[in-house]
BABA-214839 format. One record per residue (C-alpha): residue number from 1; x, y, z. Coordinates in steps of 0.25 Angstrom, whole numbers, plus 5000, padded with zeros to 4 digits. Example, Ala and Ser with C-alpha at 12.3 -4.5 7.8 and 13.67 -1.06 7.14 Angstrom:
REM BABA-214839
{bator 1	x 5049	y 4982	z 5031}
{bator 2	x 5055	y 4996	z 5029}
END
This chain:
REM BABA-214839
{bator 1	x 4941	y 5103	z 4886}
{bator 2	x 4953	y 5106	z 4898}
{bator 3	x 4950	y 5111	z 4911}
{bator 4	x 4956	y 5115	z 4923}
{bator 5	x 4954	y 5109	z 4935}
{bator 6	x 4944	y 5115	z 4943}
{bator 7	x 4954	y 5122	z 4954}
{bator 8	x 4947	y 5133	z 4958}
{bator 9	x 4937	y 5122	z 4965}
{bator 10	x 4948	y 5114	z 4969}
{bator 11	x 4957	y 5123	z 4974}
{bator 12	x 4960	y 5124	z 4990}
{bator 13	x 4947	y 5115	z 4992}
{bator 14	x 4947	y 5099	z 4996}
{bator 15	x 4944	y 5087	z 4987}
{bator 16	x 4940	y 5074	z 4994}
{bator 17	x 4945	y 5062	z 4987}
{bator 18	x 4935	y 5052	z 4986}
{bator 19	x 4940	y 5036	z 4987}
{bator 20	x 4938	y 5033	z 4972}
{bator 21	x 4947	y 5046	z 4969}
{bator 22	x 4958	y 5038	z 4978}
{bator 23	x 4968	y 5028	z 4971}
{bator 24	x 4978	y 5017	z 4980}
{bator 25	x 4989	y 5016	z 4977}
{bator 26	x 5001	y 5002	z 4985}
{bator 27	x 5014	y 5007	z 4982}
{bator 28	x 5013	y 5010	z 4964}
{bator 29	x 5002	y 5003	z 4961}
{bator 30	x 4986	y 5007	z 4961}
{bator 31	x 4977	y 4997	z 4971}
{bator 32	x 4962	y 4998	z 4967}
{bator 33	x 4956	y 4990	z 4976}
{bator 34	x 4959	y 5000	z 4986}
{bator 35	x 4945	y 5001	z 4992}
{bator 36	x 4948	y 5010	z 5006}
{bator 37	x 4960	y 5012	z 5014}
{bator 38	x 4962	y 5019	z 5026}
{bator 39	x 4972	y 5021	z 5039}
{bator 40	x 4973	y 5025	z 5054}
{bator 41	x 4983	y 5032	z 5061}
{bator 42	x 4985	y 5030	z 5077}
{bator 43	x 4998	y 5037	z 5085}
{bator 44	x 5000	y 5032	z 5098}
{bator 45	x 4997	y 5045	z 5108}
{bator 46	x 4996	y 5043	z 5125}
{bator 47	x 4997	y 5052	z 5133}
{bator 48	x 5010	y 5058	z 5143}
{bator 49	x 5004	y 5058	z 5159}
{bator 50	x 5011	y 5062	z 5172}
{bator 51	x 5008	y 5059	z 5188}
{bator 52	x 5000	y 5073	z 5190}
{bator 53	x 4991	y 5075	z 5180}
{bator 54	x 4980	y 5068	z 5172}
{bator 55	x 4983	y 5076	z 5160}
{bator 56	x 4991	y 5069	z 5149}
{bator 57	x 5006	y 5075	z 5148}
{bator 58	x 5011	y 5072	z 5134}
{bator 59	x 5005	y 5065	z 5124}
{bator 60	x 5016	y 5053	z 5117}
{bator 61	x 5016	y 5053	z 5104}
{bator 62	x 5018	y 5037	z 5100}
{bator 63	x 5018	y 5028	z 5086}
{bator 64	x 5009	y 5029	z 5075}
{bator 65	x 5001	y 5018	z 5067}
{bator 66	x 4995	y 5019	z 5054}
{bator 67	x 4986	y 5010	z 5050}
{bator 68	x 4972	y 5006	z 5042}
{bator 69	x 4965	y 4998	z 5032}
{bator 70	x 4963	y 4996	z 5016}
{bator 71	x 4949	y 4989	z 5012}
{bator 72	x 4951	y 4985	z 4997}
{bator 73	x 4941	y 4978	z 4985}
{bator 74	x 4945	y 4963	z 4982}
{bator 75	x 4943	y 4960	z 4968}
{bator 76	x 4947	y 4947	z 4960}
{bator 77	x 4960	y 4947	z 4968}
{bator 78	x 4964	y 4953	z 4981}
{bator 79	x 4964	y 4967	z 4984}
{bator 80	x 4980	y 4968	z 4981}
{bator 81	x 4983	y 4959	z 4974}
{bator 82	x 4990	y 4968	z 4963}
{bator 83	x 4997	y 4973	z 4972}
{bator 84	x 5001	y 4961	z 4979}
{bator 85	x 5007	y 4955	z 4969}
{bator 86	x 5016	y 4966	z 4966}
{bator 87	x 5021	y 4966	z 4980}
{bator 88	x 5033	y 4958	z 4984}
{bator 89	x 5036	y 4953	z 5002}
{bator 90	x 5047	y 4943	z 5007}
{bator 91	x 5040	y 4932	z 5007}
{bator 92	x 5046	y 4918	z 5014}
{bator 93	x 5047	y 4907	z 5005}
{bator 94	x 5040	y 4895	z 5002}
{bator 95	x 5028	y 4902	z 5011}
{bator 96	x 5014	y 4905	z 5003}
{bator 97	x 5017	y 4920	z 4996}
{bator 98	x 5027	y 4913	z 4988}
{bator 99	x 5021	y 4901	z 4983}
{bator 100	x 5011	y 4900	z 4971}
{bator 101	x 4998	y 4903	z 4983}
{bator 102	x 5003	y 4918	z 4983}
{bator 103	x 4996	y 4923	z 4970}
{bator 104	x 5002	y 4936	z 4969}
{bator 105	x 5015	y 4929	z 4967}
{bator 106	x 5012	y 4925	z 4954}
{bator 107	x 5010	y 4939	z 4949}
{bator 108	x 5023	y 4946	z 4955}
{bator 109	x 5032	y 4949	z 4942}
{bator 110	x 5044	y 4943	z 4947}
{bator 111	x 5043	y 4931	z 4955}
{bator 112	x 5046	y 4934	z 4970}
{bator 113	x 5054	y 4920	z 4966}
{bator 114	x 5063	y 4926	z 4954}
{bator 115	x 5066	y 4938	z 4964}
{bator 116	x 5071	y 4929	z 4975}
{bator 117	x 5080	y 4921	z 4965}
{bator 118	x 5086	y 4933	z 4958}
{bator 119	x 5090	y 4939	z 4972}
{bator 120	x 5096	y 4927	z 4979}
{bator 121	x 5104	y 4924	z 4967}
{bator 122	x 5108	y 4938	z 4960}
{bator 123	x 5113	y 4953	z 4964}
{bator 124	x 5104	y 4962	z 4964}
{bator 125	x 5109	y 4968	z 4951}
{bator 126	x 5107	y 4954	z 4944}
{bator 127	x 5090	y 4953	z 4949}
{bator 128	x 5087	y 4965	z 4939}
{bator 129	x 5090	y 4959	z 4930}
{bator 130	x 5085	y 4946	z 4932}
{bator 131	x 5072	y 4951	z 4937}
{bator 132	x 5074	y 4964	z 4929}
{bator 133	x 5074	y 4974	z 4937}
{bator 134	x 5083	y 4982	z 4939}
{bator 135	x 5095	y 4982	z 4948}
{bator 136	x 5091	y 4994	z 4957}
{bator 137	x 5079	y 4986	z 4960}
{bator 138	x 5085	y 4975	z 4963}
{bator 139	x 5093	y 4979	z 4972}
{bator 140	x 5079	y 4985	z 4981}
{bator 141	x 5075	y 4971	z 4980}
{bator 142	x 5071	y 4967	z 4995}
{bator 143	x 5077	y 4952	z 4990}
{bator 144	x 5071	y 4943	z 5004}
{bator 145	x 5078	y 4934	z 5013}
{bator 146	x 5082	y 4918	z 5008}
{bator 147	x 5069	y 4913	z 5017}
{bator 148	x 5061	y 4922	z 5008}
{bator 149	x 5055	y 4927	z 4993}
{bator 150	x 5048	y 4937	z 4987}
{bator 151	x 5034	y 4935	z 4984}
{bator 152	x 5023	y 4943	z 4985}
{bator 153	x 5013	y 4944	z 4995}
{bator 154	x 5002	y 4935	z 4998}
{bator 155	x 4993	y 4943	z 5009}
{bator 156	x 4993	y 4961	z 5009}
{bator 157	x 4999	y 4958	z 5022}
{bator 158	x 5013	y 4954	z 5017}
{bator 159	x 5016	y 4968	z 5007}
{bator 160	x 5025	y 4974	z 5014}
{bator 161	x 5023	y 4987	z 5015}
{bator 162	x 5020	y 4996	z 5004}
{bator 163	x 5012	y 5011	z 5001}
{bator 164	x 4998	y 5015	z 4999}
{bator 165	x 4997	y 5028	z 4990}
{bator 166	x 4981	y 5035	z 4990}
{bator 167	x 4983	y 5043	z 4979}
{bator 168	x 4967	y 5052	z 4975}
{bator 169	x 4962	y 5061	z 4965}
{bator 170	x 4950	y 5069	z 4961}
{bator 171	x 4944	y 5073	z 4949}
{bator 172	x 4948	y 5090	z 4952}
{bator 173	x 4962	y 5084	z 4950}
{bator 174	x 4966	y 5082	z 4967}
{bator 175	x 4973	y 5071	z 4971}
{bator 176	x 4979	y 5067	z 4986}
{bator 177	x 4989	y 5055	z 4990}
{bator 178	x 4989	y 5047	z 5001}
{bator 179	x 5000	y 5036	z 5006}
{bator 180	x 5000	y 5026	z 5016}
{bator 181	x 5015	y 5022	z 5017}
{bator 182	x 5020	y 5007	z 5022}
{bator 183	x 5005	y 5002	z 5022}
{bator 184	x 5007	y 4986	z 5026}
{bator 185	x 4993	y 4977	z 5026}
{bator 186	x 4990	y 4971	z 5040}
{bator 187	x 4978	y 4965	z 5040}
{bator 188	x 4968	y 4958	z 5027}
{bator 189	x 4953	y 4955	z 5027}
{bator 190	x 4944	y 4952	z 5016}
{bator 191	x 4930	y 4942	z 5016}
{bator 192	x 4920	y 4940	z 5006}
{bator 193	x 4906	y 4937	z 5007}
{bator 194	x 4894	y 4937	z 4997}
{bator 195	x 4887	y 4951	z 5000}
{bator 196	x 4898	y 4957	z 4996}
{bator 197	x 4898	y 4964	z 4983}
{bator 198	x 4914	y 4965	z 4981}
{bator 199	x 4927	y 4960	z 4992}
{bator 200	x 4936	y 4968	z 4997}
{bator 201	x 4950	y 4967	z 5010}
{bator 202	x 4953	y 4976	z 5020}
{bator 203	x 4968	y 4977	z 5026}
{bator 204	x 4973	y 4986	z 5037}
{bator 205	x 4987	y 4989	z 5035}
{bator 206	x 4998	y 4998	z 5041}
{bator 207	x 5007	y 5009	z 5037}
{bator 208	x 5017	y 5018	z 5040}
{bator 209	x 5014	y 5030	z 5036}
{bator 210	x 5003	y 5040	z 5029}
{bator 211	x 5003	y 5052	z 5020}
{bator 212	x 4990	y 5060	z 5020}
{bator 213	x 4981	y 5062	z 5009}
{bator 214	x 4989	y 5075	z 5003}
{bator 215	x 4982	y 5081	z 4991}
{bator 216	x 4987	y 5083	z 4978}
{bator 217	x 4982	y 5093	z 4967}
{bator 218	x 4980	y 5089	z 4952}
{bator 219	x 4989	y 5103	z 4944}
{bator 220	x 4985	y 5098	z 4930}
{bator 221	x 4971	y 5101	z 4919}
{bator 222	x 4960	y 5092	z 4916}
{bator 223	x 4961	y 5087	z 4900}
END
């Protein structure tokens, strides 16, 4: 039997979300290994003094910086293994990232060598038919220079800037969305011990912009 959401109980009220209500999406991929994420926003502000007064006359508002950290669970592979397999960057030719030592190159749909060879020998309109992509997408391909070739990153600090979306939804049909734009991973660290029941990896990052939580309401009916 269908029932209507208890709007009288949720209308005008505040909804609390727990960690189990939140999904993390890196670009367009759901990353289910994220345990926690934090951020801090700092800005340089300095008092301006003049002679004759011990008190500041004004305050200068300067640069802002946004940084944070992430904790991810390690299962039988790196916490971001699937995301790194679908990513690419311009690696130096004959570097370790372009060899078989890089485990993430083995699962890329189109090999970096094939992309590099096609880009150098064809017109943009011909790349699509060779690689199975559209001509418009081929025109947007960032071709590396003669000293580089496209490769999947081997380390998380080689990932190009990406956007993160945090989506939360409760049983009351109320959700919220938060976004992190231009996230760049700086550091990564992990450790293992005989006393650990699970393994995790910690990462620090910087980003260009953070959009705060914005409420999303569900207006339908339950079945």
